[in-house]
C-alpha positions as CSV (number, residue, x, y, z in Angstrom):
1,M,-10.2,197.4,-79.8
2,S,-10.6,194.0,-78.1
3,K,-13.8,192.8,-76.4
4,E,-12.1,193.1,-73.0
5,A,-10.9,196.4,-73.5
6,I,-14.3,197.7,-74.5
7,L,-15.7,196.2,-71.5
8,G,-12.9,197.6,-69.4
9,A,-13.9,201.2,-70.7
10,I,-17.5,200.5,-69.9
11,R,-16.6,199.6,-66.4
12,R,-14.5,202.6,-65.7
13,G,-17.3,205.0,-67.2
14,L,-19.7,203.3,-64.7
15,K,-17.1,203.3,-62.0
16,R,-17.6,199.6,-61.4
17,G,-15.2,196.7,-61.2
18,P,-15.4,193.5,-62.3
19,L,-18.7,191.5,-61.1
20,P,-18.8,189.7,-57.9
21,A,-18.4,185.9,-58.2
22,D,-22.2,185.3,-57.5
23,Q,-23.6,187.7,-60.0
24,R,-21.1,186.8,-62.8
25,A,-22.4,182.6,-62.2
26,M,-26.1,183.8,-62.5
27,L,-25.4,185.5,-65.6
28,E,-23.3,182.9,-67.2
29,G,-26.1,180.3,-66.0
30,R,-28.7,182.5,-67.9
31,L,-26.6,182.8,-70.9
32,A,-25.9,179.0,-71.1
33,T,-29.7,178.0,-70.5
34,H,-31.6,180.2,-72.7
35,P,-34.5,180.7,-71.0
36,R,-38.0,181.1,-72.6
37,H,-39.7,184.5,-72.5
38,L,-43.5,184.7,-72.9
39,I,-44.4,182.5,-76.2
40,P,-47.6,183.7,-78.0
41,A,-50.3,180.9,-77.9
42,R,-51.1,181.8,-81.5
43,S,-48.0,179.9,-82.5
44,R,-48.5,176.7,-80.6
45,V,-50.8,175.1,-83.2
46,G,-50.3,172.2,-85.7
47,R,-47.9,172.5,-88.6
48,P,-50.6,173.4,-91.3
49,E,-51.9,175.9,-89.1
50,Q,-48.4,177.4,-88.3
51,I,-47.8,177.7,-92.1
52,A,-51.2,179.4,-92.8
53,L,-50.5,181.6,-89.8
54,F,-47.1,182.6,-91.3
55,I,-48.7,183.4,-94.5
56,R,-51.5,185.5,-93.0
57,N,-49.1,187.3,-90.9
58,V,-46.7,188.1,-94.4
59,E,-49.7,189.4,-96.0
60,K,-51.1,191.7,-93.4
61,E,-47.6,193.2,-93.2
62,F,-47.8,194.0,-97.0
63,G,-45.8,191.0,-98.2
64,T,-46.9,188.3,-100.9
65,V,-46.5,184.5,-100.9
66,A,-46.5,182.0,-103.6
67,R,-46.5,178.2,-102.5
68,V,-44.5,175.7,-104.9
69,P,-44.3,171.9,-104.6
70,N,-40.5,171.7,-105.1
71,F,-37.3,173.7,-106.0
72,A,-38.0,172.6,-109.7
73,A,-41.1,175.0,-109.9
74,I,-39.0,177.9,-108.5
75,P,-38.1,179.4,-111.9
76,Q,-41.6,179.6,-113.3
77,A,-42.9,180.9,-109.8
78,V,-40.3,183.8,-110.2
79,A,-40.9,184.5,-114.0
80,D,-44.9,184.6,-113.2
81,Y,-44.0,187.2,-110.1
82,L,-41.9,189.3,-112.4
83,A,-44.3,189.5,-115.3
84,A,-47.5,190.3,-112.8
85,Q,-45.2,193.2,-111.2
86,N,-44.2,194.6,-114.8
87,L,-40.3,193.8,-113.6
88,P,-37.6,193.1,-115.8
89,A,-36.5,189.4,-115.8
90,R,-33.1,190.0,-114.6
91,F,-32.1,189.7,-111.0
92,A,-29.4,189.4,-108.6
93,M,-29.4,185.7,-106.9
94,A,-27.5,184.6,-103.6
95,P,-25.0,182.2,-104.2
96,H,-26.5,179.6,-101.9
97,P,-26.0,175.9,-103.0
98,E,-29.6,175.3,-103.2
99,L,-30.3,178.0,-105.5
100,K,-27.6,177.3,-107.7
101,R,-28.4,173.9,-108.2
102,I,-31.8,174.9,-109.7
103,K,-31.9,174.6,-113.5
104,W,-32.1,178.1,-114.5
105,A,-30.8,177.4,-118.1
106,D,-34.2,175.8,-118.8
107,H,-35.8,179.4,-118.4
108,P,-33.5,181.3,-120.8
109,M,-36.3,184.3,-120.4
110,L,-34.7,184.8,-116.9
111,E,-31.4,186.8,-116.8
112,V,-29.8,185.2,-113.4
113,E,-26.6,186.9,-111.7
114,T,-25.3,185.2,-108.9
115,R,-23.8,187.6,-106.9
116,K,-24.1,190.3,-103.8
117,G,-26.6,193.0,-104.2
118,E,-25.6,196.6,-105.9
119,P,-27.6,200.0,-105.8
120,T,-28.7,199.4,-109.1
121,D,-30.5,196.1,-108.5
122,L,-34.1,196.5,-109.1
123,V,-34.7,192.8,-108.1
124,S,-32.9,190.1,-105.9
125,L,-33.4,186.4,-104.8
126,Q,-32.4,185.6,-101.6
127,H,-32.2,182.3,-99.6
128,G,-34.5,182.1,-96.4
129,Y,-32.9,180.6,-93.2
130,A,-36.0,180.5,-91.3
131,G,-39.5,181.7,-91.0
132,V,-41.6,182.9,-87.8
133,A,-45.1,182.1,-87.7
134,E,-46.2,184.1,-84.8
135,T,-45.4,187.5,-87.1
136,G,-44.8,186.5,-90.3
137,T,-41.2,187.3,-90.2
138,L,-38.0,186.2,-92.0
139,M,-34.7,185.1,-90.5
140,L,-31.9,186.1,-92.5
141,P,-28.3,185.6,-91.0
142,S,-25.3,187.1,-93.1
143,D,-22.9,184.5,-94.6
144,P,-21.2,184.3,-97.8
145,H,-24.0,182.5,-99.3
146,R,-26.7,185.0,-98.3
147,P,-25.2,188.4,-98.9
148,T,-27.0,191.1,-96.7
149,T,-27.0,193.5,-99.5
150,L,-29.7,191.4,-101.3
151,N,-32.1,192.4,-98.5
152,L,-31.2,196.2,-98.3
153,L,-30.5,197.3,-102.1
154,P,-33.0,196.3,-104.6
155,D,-36.4,197.6,-104.8
156,T,-37.8,194.0,-104.7
157,E,-36.6,191.2,-103.0
158,M,-37.9,187.7,-103.8
159,V,-37.0,184.9,-100.9
160,V,-37.1,181.5,-101.2
161,L,-38.0,179.5,-97.8
162,R,-38.8,176.0,-97.1
163,A,-41.9,175.3,-95.5
164,S,-40.0,173.0,-92.9
165,R,-38.0,175.9,-91.8
166,V,-41.2,177.8,-90.6
167,V,-41.4,177.8,-86.8
168,G,-43.7,178.9,-84.6
169,A,-41.9,181.5,-82.2
170,Y,-38.8,183.5,-82.3
171,E,-37.1,181.1,-79.6
172,E,-37.2,178.4,-82.2
173,A,-35.6,180.1,-84.8
174,W,-32.9,180.8,-82.4
175,D,-32.6,177.2,-81.4
176,L,-31.9,176.4,-85.1
177,L,-29.2,178.7,-85.5
178,R,-27.4,177.6,-82.1
179,A,-27.7,174.0,-83.3
180,E,-26.6,174.3,-86.7
181,R,-24.0,177.2,-87.0
182,T,-20.5,177.8,-85.6
183,D,-18.2,180.8,-86.0
184,K,-14.9,180.1,-87.1
185,Q,-13.2,182.7,-85.3
186,T,-15.4,182.9,-82.1
187,G,-16.7,179.4,-81.6
188,G,-20.0,180.8,-80.9
189,F,-23.1,180.5,-83.2
190,M,-23.7,184.2,-83.9
191,P,-22.9,185.5,-87.4
192,R,-21.8,189.0,-88.2
193,N,-25.3,190.2,-88.7
194,I,-29.1,188.8,-88.5
195,M,-32.0,190.6,-90.5
196,W,-35.4,189.9,-88.9
197,V,-37.6,190.9,-91.9
198,T,-41.3,191.4,-91.7
199,G,-42.6,192.9,-94.9
200,P,-41.2,195.2,-97.1
201,S,-39.4,198.1,-95.8
202,R,-41.6,200.8,-94.5
203,S,-41.8,204.1,-92.1
204,A,-44.5,206.4,-91.1
205,D,-42.2,208.7,-89.2
206,I,-43.2,211.6,-91.3
207,E,-46.7,213.1,-90.8
208,Q,-47.9,209.4,-90.2
209,T,-48.0,208.8,-93.5
210,L,-47.0,205.2,-94.5
211,E,-44.0,205.2,-97.0
212,L,-43.0,202.0,-98.6
213,G,-39.1,201.3,-99.5
214,A,-38.0,203.8,-96.6
215,H,-34.6,201.7,-95.7
216,G,-35.0,198.8,-98.1
217,P,-37.1,197.1,-100.6
218,R,-40.6,198.3,-101.6
219,A,-41.9,194.9,-102.3
220,L,-41.5,191.6,-100.5
221,H,-42.3,188.2,-102.3
222,I,-41.7,184.8,-100.5
223,I,-41.6,181.6,-102.6
224,L,-42.5,178.9,-99.9
225,V,-41.3,175.3,-101.0
226,D,-43.8,172.8,-99.5
227,D,-41.2,170.3,-98.6
228,D,-42.7,169.5,-95.1
229,P,-45.6,166.6,-95.5
230,A,-46.7,167.5,-92.0
231,A,-47.3,171.1,-93.0
232,K,-49.7,170.4,-95.8
233,A,-53.5,170.9,-94.9
């Protein structure tokens, strides 16, 4: 069913015709200008403080963070984390060019499988698009280089994120996506799916008892690459 057919069915259900010209112009103007909502003052700080805020909020939401100086240090950081958590050295990795360029062969103890996630996976390694300091949240848009299944199926998700991709507020993450991405089919910037991930999956729906891994990974570990000189304290 086309977009117009869906909207037409909604209008009929509401017993409403097309919008008047003035209301349509107002809505189109709002969509074009991307007006800002309230932005928390806690995110309006210098770059070192933004990175520190991001890390604190990740840890507050039961995630963990390891900072590394460059991409060459990622395999050792992965190996250290897996060993500390008593996890197997085998993991599914997103087929992102930045991850594929890492010299994994220099670390033969790690078993890297570049593919989408599968229900039997215990561990995944995802490529992070952006981080939001105000809540310690990851922005993970779907694309062929970032399979969404890696965010949902494994028990443990590791995410590589550049410090230069940590922004203060959600609006700034949306700005990045608008500026950098164009959908080939629609001409817009929105991918099929965007996941906002704040810590591991959890729920307290039953008797207010917190249960990790309710809808996805039980553990979230972020490997933060210090590629932004302005962000170093």
